[in-house]
PDB file with one MODEL, atoms N, CA, C and O in Angstrom:
MODEL        1
ATOM      1  N   MET A   1      -8.869  15.458  10.519  1.00  0.00           N
ATOM      2  CA  MET A   1      -9.887  15.014  11.432  1.00  0.00           C
ATOM      3  C   MET A   1      -9.929  13.485  11.414  1.00  0.00           C
ATOM      4  O   MET A   1      -9.940  12.884  10.339  1.00  0.00           O
ATOM      5  N   ASP A   2      -9.953  12.864  12.560  1.00  0.00           N
ATOM      6  CA  ASP A   2     -10.031  11.412  12.663  1.00  0.00           C
ATOM      7  C   ASP A   2     -11.466  10.946  12.495  1.00  0.00           C
ATOM      8  O   ASP A   2     -12.406  11.618  12.920  1.00  0.00           O
ATOM      9  N   THR A   3     -11.621   9.792  11.871  1.00  0.00           N
ATOM     10  CA  THR A   3     -12.919   9.158  11.686  1.00  0.00           C
ATOM     11  C   THR A   3     -12.826   7.748  12.232  1.00  0.00           C
ATOM     12  O   THR A   3     -11.854   7.041  11.970  1.00  0.00           O
ATOM     13  N   LYS A   4     -13.824   7.338  12.984  1.00  0.00           N
ATOM     14  CA  LYS A   4     -13.827   5.996  13.566  1.00  0.00           C
ATOM     15  C   LYS A   4     -14.407   4.990  12.590  1.00  0.00           C
ATOM     16  O   LYS A   4     -15.358   5.279  11.865  1.00  0.00           O
ATOM     17  N   ILE A   5     -13.802   3.775  12.586  1.00  0.00           N
ATOM     18  CA  ILE A   5     -14.330   2.659  11.806  1.00  0.00           C
ATOM     19  C   ILE A   5     -14.259   1.409  12.672  1.00  0.00           C
ATOM     20  O   ILE A   5     -13.541   1.378  13.671  1.00  0.00           O
ATOM     21  N   THR A   6     -14.989   0.400  12.295  1.00  0.00           N
ATOM     22  CA  THR A   6     -14.964  -0.867  13.009  1.00  0.00           C
ATOM     23  C   THR A   6     -14.366  -1.924  12.093  1.00  0.00           C
ATOM     24  O   THR A   6     -14.810  -2.098  10.959  1.00  0.00           O
ATOM     25  N   LEU A   7     -13.363  -2.623  12.589  1.00  0.00           N
ATOM     26  CA  LEU A   7     -12.707  -3.680  11.834  1.00  0.00           C
ATOM     27  C   LEU A   7     -12.710  -4.953  12.660  1.00  0.00           C
ATOM     28  O   LEU A   7     -12.733  -4.896  13.889  1.00  0.00           O
ATOM     29  N   SER A   8     -12.688  -6.094  12.001  1.00  0.00           N
ATOM     30  CA  SER A   8     -12.624  -7.381  12.700  1.00  0.00           C
ATOM     31  C   SER A   8     -11.338  -8.093  12.299  1.00  0.00           C
ATOM     32  O   SER A   8     -11.043  -8.243  11.113  1.00  0.00           O
ATOM     33  N   PHE A   9     -10.576  -8.532  13.303  1.00  0.00           N
ATOM     34  CA  PHE A   9      -9.330  -9.253  13.081  1.00  0.00           C
ATOM     35  C   PHE A   9      -9.291 -10.480  13.972  1.00  0.00           C
ATOM     36  O   PHE A   9     -10.029 -10.576  14.953  1.00  0.00           O
ATOM     37  N   ASN A  10      -8.429 -11.407  13.622  1.00  0.00           N
ATOM     38  CA  ASN A  10      -8.185 -12.562  14.462  1.00  0.00           C
ATOM     39  C   ASN A  10      -7.629 -12.068  15.786  1.00  0.00           C
ATOM     40  O   ASN A  10      -6.758 -11.200  15.807  1.00  0.00           O
ATOM     41  N   GLU A  11      -8.126 -12.614  16.896  1.00  0.00           N
ATOM     42  CA  GLU A  11      -7.730 -12.145  18.229  1.00  0.00           C
ATOM     43  C   GLU A  11      -6.221 -12.265  18.465  1.00  0.00           C
ATOM     44  O   GLU A  11      -5.616 -11.384  19.076  1.00  0.00           O
ATOM     45  N   ALA A  12      -5.620 -13.342  17.985  1.00  0.00           N
ATOM     46  CA  ALA A  12      -4.176 -13.538  18.175  1.00  0.00           C
ATOM     47  C   ALA A  12      -3.384 -12.454  17.452  1.00  0.00           C
ATOM     48  O   ALA A  12      -2.369 -11.980  17.962  1.00  0.00           O
ATOM     49  N   ILE A  13      -3.840 -12.066  16.280  1.00  0.00           N
ATOM     50  CA  ILE A  13      -3.167 -11.005  15.519  1.00  0.00           C
ATOM     51  C   ILE A  13      -3.245  -9.683  16.275  1.00  0.00           C
ATOM     52  O   ILE A  13      -2.263  -8.945  16.354  1.00  0.00           O
ATOM     53  N   ILE A  14      -4.402  -9.395  16.820  1.00  0.00           N
ATOM     54  CA  ILE A  14      -4.580  -8.147  17.569  1.00  0.00           C
ATOM     55  C   ILE A  14      -3.643  -8.106  18.764  1.00  0.00           C
ATOM     56  O   ILE A  14      -3.018  -7.078  19.024  1.00  0.00           O
ATOM     57  N   LYS A  15      -3.538  -9.204  19.492  1.00  0.00           N
ATOM     58  CA  LYS A  15      -2.647  -9.246  20.661  1.00  0.00           C
ATOM     59  C   LYS A  15      -1.201  -8.972  20.250  1.00  0.00           C
ATOM     60  O   LYS A  15      -0.500  -8.194  20.896  1.00  0.00           O
ATOM     61  N   LYS A  16      -0.762  -9.624  19.165  1.00  0.00           N
ATOM     62  CA  LYS A  16       0.616  -9.419  18.690  1.00  0.00           C
ATOM     63  C   LYS A  16       0.812  -7.981  18.196  1.00  0.00           C
ATOM     64  O   LYS A  16       1.844  -7.363  18.454  1.00  0.00           O
ATOM     65  N   ALA A  17      -0.185  -7.462  17.487  1.00  0.00           N
ATOM     66  CA  ALA A  17      -0.080  -6.098  16.957  1.00  0.00           C
ATOM     67  C   ALA A  17      -0.042  -5.079  18.093  1.00  0.00           C
ATOM     68  O   ALA A  17       0.703  -4.101  18.028  1.00  0.00           O
ATOM     69  N   LYS A  18      -0.841  -5.306  19.129  1.00  0.00           N
ATOM     70  CA  LYS A  18      -0.828  -4.399  20.283  1.00  0.00           C
ATOM     71  C   LYS A  18       0.525  -4.417  20.978  1.00  0.00           C
ATOM     72  O   LYS A  18       1.028  -3.371  21.388  1.00  0.00           O
ATOM     73  N   LYS A  19       1.117  -5.603  21.114  1.00  0.00           N
ATOM     74  CA  LYS A  19       2.452  -5.706  21.722  1.00  0.00           C
ATOM     75  C   LYS A  19       3.473  -4.945  20.881  1.00  0.00           C
ATOM     76  O   LYS A  19       4.308  -4.211  21.409  1.00  0.00           O
ATOM     77  N   TYR A  20       3.392  -5.131  19.569  1.00  0.00           N
ATOM     78  CA  TYR A  20       4.310  -4.446  18.669  1.00  0.00           C
ATOM     79  C   TYR A  20       4.145  -2.938  18.773  1.00  0.00           C
ATOM     80  O   TYR A  20       5.127  -2.205  18.896  1.00  0.00           O
ATOM     81  N   ALA A  21       2.906  -2.478  18.724  1.00  0.00           N
ATOM     82  CA  ALA A  21       2.635  -1.041  18.798  1.00  0.00           C
ATOM     83  C   ALA A  21       3.129  -0.475  20.128  1.00  0.00           C
ATOM     84  O   ALA A  21       3.743   0.591  20.161  1.00  0.00           O
ATOM     85  N   ASP A  22       2.861  -1.186  21.220  1.00  0.00           N
ATOM     86  CA  ASP A  22       3.294  -0.733  22.541  1.00  0.00           C
ATOM     87  C   ASP A  22       4.811  -0.659  22.619  1.00  0.00           C
ATOM     88  O   ASP A  22       5.359   0.299  23.165  1.00  0.00           O
ATOM     89  N   ALA A  23       5.483  -1.652  22.084  1.00  0.00           N
ATOM     90  CA  ALA A  23       6.954  -1.676  22.106  1.00  0.00           C
ATOM     91  C   ALA A  23       7.540  -0.530  21.285  1.00  0.00           C
ATOM     92  O   ALA A  23       8.664  -0.096  21.538  1.00  0.00           O
ATOM     93  N   ASN A  24       6.787  -0.042  20.308  1.00  0.00           N
ATOM     94  CA  ASN A  24       7.254   1.049  19.463  1.00  0.00           C
ATOM     95  C   ASN A  24       6.606   2.382  19.804  1.00  0.00           C
ATOM     96  O   ASN A  24       6.685   3.346  19.042  1.00  0.00           O
ATOM     97  N   ASN A  25       5.953   2.416  20.983  1.00  0.00           N
ATOM     98  CA  ASN A  25       5.373   3.647  21.500  1.00  0.00           C
ATOM     99  C   ASN A  25       4.420   4.319  20.508  1.00  0.00           C
ATOM    100  O   ASN A  25       4.493   5.524  20.268  1.00  0.00           O
ATOM    101  N   ILE A  26       3.527   3.509  19.942  1.00  0.00           N
ATOM    102  CA  ILE A  26       2.534   4.013  18.998  1.00  0.00           C
ATOM    103  C   ILE A  26       1.218   3.290  19.294  1.00  0.00           C
ATOM    104  O   ILE A  26       1.224   2.143  19.741  1.00  0.00           O
ATOM    105  N   SER A  27       0.120   3.946  19.050  1.00  0.00           N
ATOM    106  CA  SER A  27      -1.171   3.285  19.260  1.00  0.00           C
ATOM    107  C   SER A  27      -1.446   2.330  18.101  1.00  0.00           C
ATOM    108  O   SER A  27      -0.900   2.483  17.008  1.00  0.00           O
ATOM    109  N   LEU A  28      -2.284   1.364  18.355  1.00  0.00           N
ATOM    110  CA  LEU A  28      -2.663   0.419  17.307  1.00  0.00           C
ATOM    111  C   LEU A  28      -3.368   1.159  16.170  1.00  0.00           C
ATOM    112  O   LEU A  28      -3.175   0.828  15.000  1.00  0.00           O
ATOM    113  N   SER A  29      -4.174   2.144  16.505  1.00  0.00           N
ATOM    114  CA  SER A  29      -4.858   2.935  15.474  1.00  0.00           C
ATOM    115  C   SER A  29      -3.855   3.637  14.564  1.00  0.00           C
ATOM    116  O   SER A  29      -4.014   3.628  13.343  1.00  0.00           O
ATOM    117  N   ARG A  30      -2.828   4.244  15.144  1.00  0.00           N
ATOM    118  CA  ARG A  30      -1.826   4.956  14.339  1.00  0.00           C
ATOM    119  C   ARG A  30      -0.992   3.981  13.520  1.00  0.00           C
ATOM    120  O   ARG A  30      -0.580   4.301  12.404  1.00  0.00           O
ATOM    121  N   LEU A  31      -0.738   2.786  14.068  1.00  0.00           N
ATOM    122  CA  LEU A  31      -0.001   1.767  13.326  1.00  0.00           C
ATOM    123  C   LEU A  31      -0.778   1.356  12.074  1.00  0.00           C
ATOM    124  O   LEU A  31      -0.212   1.274  10.984  1.00  0.00           O
ATOM    125  N   ILE A  32      -2.062   1.104  12.237  1.00  0.00           N
ATOM    126  CA  ILE A  32      -2.903   0.716  11.098  1.00  0.00           C
ATOM    127  C   ILE A  32      -3.018   1.879  10.113  1.00  0.00           C
ATOM    128  O   ILE A  32      -2.982   1.679   8.899  1.00  0.00           O
ATOM    129  N   GLU A  33      -3.157   3.094  10.644  1.00  0.00           N
ATOM    130  CA  GLU A  33      -3.219   4.265   9.773  1.00  0.00           C
ATOM    131  C   GLU A  33      -1.936   4.388   8.950  1.00  0.00           C
ATOM    132  O   GLU A  33      -1.986   4.696   7.759  1.00  0.00           O
ATOM    133  N   PHE A  34      -0.794   4.147   9.584  1.00  0.00           N
ATOM    134  CA  PHE A  34       0.495   4.197   8.895  1.00  0.00           C
ATOM    135  C   PHE A  34       0.531   3.174   7.750  1.00  0.00           C
ATOM    136  O   PHE A  34       0.939   3.492   6.633  1.00  0.00           O
ATOM    137  N   LEU A  35       0.098   1.946   8.045  1.00  0.00           N
ATOM    138  CA  LEU A  35       0.101   0.903   7.017  1.00  0.00           C
ATOM    139  C   LEU A  35      -0.834   1.248   5.859  1.00  0.00           C
ATOM    140  O   LEU A  35      -0.480   1.069   4.694  1.00  0.00           O
ATOM    141  N   LEU A  36      -2.019   1.738   6.185  1.00  0.00           N
ATOM    142  CA  LEU A  36      -2.959   2.113   5.129  1.00  0.00           C
ATOM    143  C   LEU A  36      -2.433   3.285   4.306  1.00  0.00           C
ATOM    144  O   LEU A  36      -2.651   3.340   3.095  1.00  0.00           O
ATOM    145  N   THR A  37      -1.752   4.207   4.942  1.00  0.00           N
ATOM    146  CA  THR A  37      -1.148   5.332   4.217  1.00  0.00           C
ATOM    147  C   THR A  37      -0.096   4.817   3.241  1.00  0.00           C
ATOM    148  O   THR A  37      -0.043   5.258   2.093  1.00  0.00           O
ATOM    149  N   LYS A  38       0.738   3.886   3.695  1.00  0.00           N
ATOM    150  CA  LYS A  38       1.769   3.305   2.825  1.00  0.00           C
ATOM    151  C   LYS A  38       1.146   2.631   1.613  1.00  0.00           C
ATOM    152  O   LYS A  38       1.623   2.794   0.490  1.00  0.00           O
ATOM    153  N   ILE A  39       0.083   1.876   1.841  1.00  0.00           N
ATOM    154  CA  ILE A  39      -0.552   1.134   0.756  1.00  0.00           C
ATOM    155  C   ILE A  39      -1.222   2.082  -0.235  1.00  0.00           C
ATOM    156  O   ILE A  39      -1.098   1.910  -1.448  1.00  0.00           O
ATOM    157  N   THR A  40      -1.923   3.073   0.280  1.00  0.00           N
ATOM    158  CA  THR A  40      -2.725   3.931  -0.603  1.00  0.00           C
ATOM    159  C   THR A  40      -1.936   5.042  -1.282  1.00  0.00           C
ATOM    160  O   THR A  40      -2.443   5.647  -2.227  1.00  0.00           O
ATOM    161  N   THR A  41      -0.723   5.332  -0.842  1.00  0.00           N
ATOM    162  CA  THR A  41       0.059   6.386  -1.486  1.00  0.00           C
ATOM    163  C   THR A  41       1.021   5.833  -2.523  1.00  0.00           C
ATOM    164  O   THR A  41       1.649   6.605  -3.248  1.00  0.00           O
ATOM    165  N   ALA A  42       1.149   4.525  -2.610  1.00  0.00           N
ATOM    166  CA  ALA A  42       2.035   3.909  -3.607  1.00  0.00           C
ATOM    167  C   ALA A  42       1.206   3.404  -4.785  1.00  0.00           C
ATOM    168  O   ALA A  42      -0.024   3.398  -4.742  1.00  0.00           O
ATOM    169  N   GLN A  43       1.886   2.994  -5.804  1.00  0.00           N
ATOM    170  CA  GLN A  43       1.215   2.530  -7.019  1.00  0.00           C
ATOM    171  C   GLN A  43       1.069   1.008  -7.034  1.00  0.00           C
ATOM    172  O   GLN A  43       1.539   0.348  -7.961  1.00  0.00           O
ATOM    173  N   TYR A  44       0.429   0.460  -6.026  1.00  0.00           N
ATOM    174  CA  TYR A  44       0.202  -0.976  -5.985  1.00  0.00           C
ATOM    175  C   TYR A  44      -1.118  -1.287  -6.675  1.00  0.00           C
ATOM    176  O   TYR A  44      -2.148  -0.688  -6.365  1.00  0.00           O
ATOM    177  N   HIS A  45      -1.078  -2.226  -7.610  1.00  0.00           N
ATOM    178  CA  HIS A  45      -2.284  -2.595  -8.344  1.00  0.00           C
ATOM    179  C   HIS A  45      -3.039  -3.726  -7.675  1.00  0.00           C
ATOM    180  O   HIS A  45      -4.220  -3.939  -7.949  1.00  0.00           O
ATOM    181  N   SER A  46      -2.358  -4.454  -6.796  1.00  0.00           N
ATOM    182  CA  SER A  46      -3.002  -5.538  -6.058  1.00  0.00           C
ATOM    183  C   SER A  46      -2.194  -5.812  -4.795  1.00  0.00           C
ATOM    184  O   SER A  46      -1.082  -5.306  -4.646  1.00  0.00           O
ATOM    185  N   LEU A  47      -2.745  -6.604  -3.894  1.00  0.00           N
ATOM    186  CA  LEU A  47      -2.026  -6.938  -2.661  1.00  0.00           C
ATOM    187  C   LEU A  47      -0.756  -7.723  -2.951  1.00  0.00           C
ATOM    188  O   LEU A  47       0.208  -7.645  -2.190  1.00  0.00           O
ATOM    189  N   GLU A  48      -0.745  -8.477  -4.042  1.00  0.00           N
ATOM    190  CA  GLU A  48       0.447  -9.241  -4.400  1.00  0.00           C
ATOM    191  C   GLU A  48       1.627  -8.333  -4.737  1.00  0.00           C
ATOM    192  O   GLU A  48       2.779  -8.748  -4.617  1.00  0.00           O
ATOM    193  N   ASP A  49       1.352  -7.100  -5.155  1.00  0.00           N
ATOM    194  CA  ASP A  49       2.412  -6.135  -5.475  1.00  0.00           C
ATOM    195  C   ASP A  49       3.016  -5.494  -4.223  1.00  0.00           C
ATOM    196  O   ASP A  49       4.135  -4.984  -4.264  1.00  0.00           O
ATOM    197  N   PHE A  50       2.285  -5.520  -3.126  1.00  0.00           N
ATOM    198  CA  PHE A  50       2.718  -4.849  -1.906  1.00  0.00           C
ATOM    199  C   PHE A  50       3.826  -5.639  -1.218  1.00  0.00           C
ATOM    200  O   PHE A  50       3.634  -6.813  -0.903  1.00  0.00           O
ATOM    201  N   PRO A  51       4.987  -5.016  -0.977  1.00  0.00           N
ATOM    202  CA  PRO A  51       6.074  -5.737  -0.315  1.00  0.00           C
ATOM    203  C   PRO A  51       5.787  -5.897   1.182  1.00  0.00           C
ATOM    204  O   PRO A  51       5.517  -4.918   1.877  1.00  0.00           O
ATOM    205  N   ILE A  52       5.846  -7.106   1.658  1.00  0.00           N
ATOM    206  CA  ILE A  52       5.619  -7.380   3.067  1.00  0.00           C
ATOM    207  C   ILE A  52       6.949  -7.229   3.808  1.00  0.00           C
ATOM    208  O   ILE A  52       7.908  -7.952   3.539  1.00  0.00           O
ATOM    209  N   ALA A  53       6.990  -6.294   4.729  1.00  0.00           N
ATOM    210  CA  ALA A  53       8.207  -6.032   5.489  1.00  0.00           C
ATOM    211  C   ALA A  53       8.415  -7.108   6.556  1.00  0.00           C
ATOM    212  O   ALA A  53       7.479  -7.820   6.920  1.00  0.00           O
ATOM    213  N   ASP A  54       9.626  -7.217   7.042  1.00  0.00           N
ATOM    214  CA  ASP A  54       9.958  -8.216   8.055  1.00  0.00           C
ATOM    215  C   ASP A  54       9.105  -8.067   9.304  1.00  0.00           C
ATOM    216  O   ASP A  54       8.714  -9.067   9.906  1.00  0.00           O
ATOM    217  N   TRP A  55       8.808  -6.829   9.705  1.00  0.00           N
ATOM    218  CA  TRP A  55       8.074  -6.649  10.960  1.00  0.00           C
ATOM    219  C   TRP A  55       6.648  -7.174  10.865  1.00  0.00           C
ATOM    220  O   TRP A  55       6.045  -7.507  11.885  1.00  0.00           O
ATOM    221  N   VAL A  56       6.094  -7.255   9.638  1.00  0.00           N
ATOM    222  CA  VAL A  56       4.754  -7.809   9.491  1.00  0.00           C
ATOM    223  C   VAL A  56       4.762  -9.275   9.893  1.00  0.00           C
ATOM    224  O   VAL A  56       3.808  -9.769  10.495  1.00  0.00           O
ATOM    225  N   SER A  57       5.845  -9.969   9.556  1.00  0.00           N
ATOM    226  CA  SER A  57       5.963 -11.373   9.934  1.00  0.00           C
ATOM    227  C   SER A  57       5.949 -11.537  11.449  1.00  0.00           C
ATOM    228  O   SER A  57       5.498 -12.561  11.962  1.00  0.00           O
ATOM    229  N   GLU A  58       6.439 -10.536  12.160  1.00  0.00           N
ATOM    230  CA  GLU A  58       6.468 -10.604  13.617  1.00  0.00           C
ATOM    231  C   GLU A  58       5.065 -10.544  14.211  1.00  0.00           C
ATOM    232  O   GLU A  58       4.818 -11.149  15.254  1.00  0.00           O
ATOM    233  N   VAL A  59       4.156  -9.841  13.584  1.00  0.00           N
ATOM    234  CA  VAL A  59       2.809  -9.715  14.133  1.00  0.00           C
ATOM    235  C   VAL A  59       1.809 -10.641  13.445  1.00  0.00           C
ATOM    236  O   VAL A  59       0.649 -10.711  13.850  1.00  0.00           O
ATOM    237  N   ALA A  60       2.247 -11.346  12.419  1.00  0.00           N
ATOM    238  CA  ALA A  60       1.361 -12.270  11.708  1.00  0.00           C
ATOM    239  C   ALA A  60       1.521 -13.674  12.272  1.00  0.00           C
ATOM    240  O   ALA A  60       2.536 -14.000  12.887  1.00  0.00           O
ATOM    241  N   GLU A  61       0.518 -14.484  12.055  1.00  0.00           N
ATOM    242  CA  GLU A  61       0.617 -15.874  12.474  1.00  0.00           C
ATOM    243  C   GLU A  61       0.754 -16.752  11.236  1.00  0.00           C
ATOM    244  O   GLU A  61      -0.223 -17.317  10.742  1.00  0.00           O
ATOM    245  N   GLY A  62       1.969 -16.852  10.753  1.00  0.00           N
ATOM    246  CA  GLY A  62       2.224 -17.653   9.561  1.00  0.00           C
ATOM    247  C   GLY A  62       2.319 -16.792   8.318  1.00  0.00           C
ATOM    248  O   GLY A  62       2.259 -15.564   8.373  1.00  0.00           O
ATOM    249  N   LYS A  63       2.469 -17.482   7.186  1.00  0.00           N
ATOM    250  CA  LYS A  63       2.616 -16.811   5.900  1.00  0.00           C
ATOM    251  C   LYS A  63       1.316 -16.095   5.520  1.00  0.00           C
ATOM    252  O   LYS A  63       0.223 -16.621   5.733  1.00  0.00           O
ATOM    253  N   ALA A  64       1.446 -14.905   4.962  1.00  0.00           N
ATOM    254  CA  ALA A  64       0.274 -14.141   4.536  1.00  0.00           C
ATOM    255  C   ALA A  64      -0.370 -14.803   3.326  1.00  0.00           C
ATOM    256  O   ALA A  64       0.313 -15.184   2.375  1.00  0.00           O
ATOM    257  N   VAL A  65      -1.681 -14.934   3.374  1.00  0.00           N
ATOM    258  CA  VAL A  65      -2.435 -15.494   2.262  1.00  0.00           C
ATOM    259  C   VAL A  65      -3.449 -14.443   1.826  1.00  0.00           C
ATOM    260  O   VAL A  65      -4.301 -14.022   2.609  1.00  0.00           O
ATOM    261  N   TYR A  66      -3.346 -14.029   0.577  1.00  0.00           N
ATOM    262  CA  TYR A  66      -4.247 -13.004   0.073  1.00  0.00           C
ATOM    263  C   TYR A  66      -5.387 -13.660  -0.690  1.00  0.00           C
ATOM    264  O   TYR A  66      -5.161 -14.508  -1.554  1.00  0.00           O
ATOM    265  N   GLN A  67      -6.584 -13.271  -0.373  1.00  0.00           N
ATOM    266  CA  GLN A  67      -7.754 -13.766  -1.081  1.00  0.00           C
ATOM    267  C   GLN A  67      -8.324 -12.605  -1.870  1.00  0.00           C
ATOM    268  O   GLN A  67      -9.042 -11.760  -1.336  1.00  0.00           O
ATOM    269  N   THR A  68      -7.997 -12.581  -3.134  1.00  0.00           N
ATOM    270  CA  THR A  68      -8.392 -11.439  -3.954  1.00  0.00           C
ATOM    271  C   THR A  68      -9.570 -11.734  -4.872  1.00  0.00           C
ATOM    272  O   THR A  68      -9.933 -10.900  -5.702  1.00  0.00           O
ATOM    273  N   LYS A  69     -10.173 -12.916  -4.733  1.00  0.00           N
ATOM    274  CA  LYS A  69     -11.319 -13.219  -5.582  1.00  0.00           C
ATOM    275  C   LYS A  69     -12.491 -12.319  -5.190  1.00  0.00           C
ATOM    276  O   LYS A  69     -12.618 -11.921  -4.032  1.00  0.00           O
ATOM    277  N   LYS A  70     -13.322 -12.011  -6.141  1.00  0.00           N
ATOM    278  CA  LYS A  70     -14.469 -11.145  -5.890  1.00  0.00           C
ATOM    279  C   LYS A  70     -15.550 -11.931  -5.156  1.00  0.00           C
ATOM    280  O   LYS A  70     -15.968 -13.002  -5.597  1.00  0.00           O
ATOM    281  N   ARG A  71     -15.996 -11.378  -4.022  1.00  0.00           N
ATOM    282  CA  ARG A  71     -17.071 -11.982  -3.253  1.00  0.00           C
ATOM    283  C   ARG A  71     -18.062 -10.894  -2.898  1.00  0.00           C
ATOM    284  O   ARG A  71     -17.717  -9.717  -2.786  1.00  0.00           O
ATOM    285  N   THR A  72     -19.286 -11.313  -2.727  1.00  0.00           N
ATOM    286  CA  THR A  72     -20.281 -10.353  -2.282  1.00  0.00           C
ATOM    287  C   THR A  72     -20.079 -10.099  -0.794  1.00  0.00           C
ATOM    288  O   THR A  72     -19.449 -10.892  -0.095  1.00  0.00           O
ATOM    289  N   ARG A  73     -20.609  -9.009  -0.335  1.00  0.00           N
ATOM    290  CA  ARG A  73     -20.500  -8.682   1.089  1.00  0.00           C
ATOM    291  C   ARG A  73     -21.181  -9.757   1.929  1.00  0.00           C
ATOM    292  O   ARG A  73     -20.684 -10.141   2.988  1.00  0.00           O
ATOM    293  N   LYS A  74     -22.316 -10.235   1.448  1.00  0.00           N
ATOM    294  CA  LYS A  74     -23.061 -11.272   2.168  1.00  0.00           C
ATOM    295  C   LYS A  74     -22.239 -12.562   2.258  1.00  0.00           C
ATOM    296  O   LYS A  74     -22.204 -13.197   3.312  1.00  0.00           O
ATOM    297  N   ALA A  75     -21.584 -12.950   1.175  1.00  0.00           N
ATOM    298  CA  ALA A  75     -20.762 -14.161   1.170  1.00  0.00           C
ATOM    299  C   ALA A  75     -19.566 -14.003   2.111  1.00  0.00           C
ATOM    300  O   ALA A  75     -19.216 -14.937   2.832  1.00  0.00           O
ATOM    301  N   SER A  76     -18.941 -12.827   2.106  1.00  0.00           N
ATOM    302  CA  SER A  76     -17.807 -12.565   2.997  1.00  0.00           C
ATOM    303  C   SER A  76     -18.237 -12.631   4.456  1.00  0.00           C
ATOM    304  O   SER A  76     -17.544 -13.212   5.290  1.00  0.00           O
ATOM    305  N   ARG A  77     -19.366 -12.042   4.751  1.00  0.00           N
ATOM    306  CA  ARG A  77     -19.883 -12.043   6.127  1.00  0.00           C
ATOM    307  C   ARG A  77     -20.181 -13.469   6.572  1.00  0.00           C
ATOM    308  O   ARG A  77     -19.827 -13.869   7.682  1.00  0.00           O
ATOM    309  N   SER A  78     -20.833 -14.233   5.700  1.00  0.00           N
ATOM    310  CA  SER A  78     -21.175 -15.615   6.007  1.00  0.00           C
ATOM    311  C   SER A  78     -19.913 -16.447   6.234  1.00  0.00           C
ATOM    312  O   SER A  78     -19.856 -17.252   7.163  1.00  0.00           O
ATOM    313  N   GLU A  79     -18.909 -16.252   5.390  1.00  0.00           N
ATOM    314  CA  GLU A  79     -17.640 -16.974   5.535  1.00  0.00           C
ATOM    315  C   GLU A  79     -16.976 -16.630   6.868  1.00  0.00           C
ATOM    316  O   GLU A  79     -16.466 -17.513   7.557  1.00  0.00           O
ATOM    317  N   TYR A  80     -16.982 -15.357   7.225  1.00  0.00           N
ATOM    318  CA  TYR A  80     -16.365 -14.926   8.480  1.00  0.00           C
ATOM    319  C   TYR A  80     -17.060 -15.584   9.678  1.00  0.00           C
ATOM    320  O   TYR A  80     -16.394 -16.156  10.541  1.00  0.00           O
ATOM    321  N   PHE A  81     -18.378 -15.508   9.735  1.00  0.00           N
ATOM    322  CA  PHE A  81     -19.095 -16.041  10.891  1.00  0.00           C
ATOM    323  C   PHE A  81     -19.026 -17.571  10.931  1.00  0.00           C
ATOM    324  O   PHE A  81     -19.009 -18.153  12.015  1.00  0.00           O
ATOM    325  N   ASN A  82     -18.987 -18.221   9.787  1.00  0.00           N
ATOM    326  CA  ASN A  82     -18.843 -19.681   9.766  1.00  0.00           C
ATOM    327  C   ASN A  82     -17.474 -20.104  10.273  1.00  0.00           C
ATOM    328  O   ASN A  82     -17.344 -21.173  10.868  1.00  0.00           O
ATOM    329  N   SER A  83     -16.454 -19.288  10.049  1.00  0.00           N
ATOM    330  CA  SER A  83     -15.109 -19.627  10.510  1.00  0.00           C
ATOM    331  C   SER A  83     -14.980 -19.500  12.024  1.00  0.00           C
ATOM    332  O   SER A  83     -14.046 -20.044  12.614  1.00  0.00           O
ATOM    333  N   LYS A  84     -15.903 -18.790  12.653  1.00  0.00           N
ATOM    334  CA  LYS A  84     -15.852 -18.588  14.111  1.00  0.00           C
ATOM    335  C   LYS A  84     -16.621 -19.663  14.881  1.00  0.00           C
ATOM    336  O   LYS A  84     -16.624 -19.660  16.112  1.00  0.00           O
ATOM    337  N   LYS A  85     -17.272 -20.580  14.164  1.00  0.00           N
ATOM    338  CA  LYS A  85     -18.056 -21.632  14.830  1.00  0.00           C
ATOM    339  C   LYS A  85     -17.188 -22.751  15.325  1.00  0.00           C
ATOM    340  O   LYS A  85     -17.692 -23.712  15.907  1.00  0.00           O
TER     341      LYS A  85
ENDMDL
END
């Protein structure tokens, strides 16, 4: 059974991801589901352990930067909205 969630991404990333998904005849939802399945079924202890495939570079805007420091939800929300100003 599918469950809906709401996610926020950089608009440029979404545009590139949609183009990629369309070119590969898959929905953006299924593409994200595929990636999450890959991450959660392997034995990765952190994002740094996860191998970034070449195609991720095609839909990303620059080198991936992982922020793994612990933040509160309120701090994360504040950081996100401040970055949009």
